[in-house]
Steps between C-alpha positions, in 0.01 A plus 500: 500500500497856632701677767271776622135608506539737204636224275221273622233755407634528145532122470145442629362740243680305226394157628126572518504539122640148449226236518747215560556628856207394717665501844759749622682451828664794673630586846280671756732802495469551124123435508445747783702769319289448185165443670303749286618344174440145626148591616433651157626185326287277724187707434543552125658176380396138541865399487768500624433395856758679715627324812736658748719305739749605768856542379747241626564582866225763512227469760286792380128456463362557151238763427338276240219256446568142595554245225163344584325836459676563169387161369141567610497845338652384171317169457190526715605180679522509877765273650427351840718292727367255752 
């Protein structure tokens, strides 16, 4: 757990080197503050998949790919709902 975007950046850089972490969940705020690093991780590494969600009580809109888009990009599988 981290308390600010700077701690998150350092922690993300450590976690991408650990293959046991395949999915990372962060808040929209932290993800948006570390967008360049997250984009780099997404482009250069197969894993981890990084998902951002609103913080409890936060109604902000994320500046991220949707979970469905992340799954399609990482696996090549397109999810459809009917």
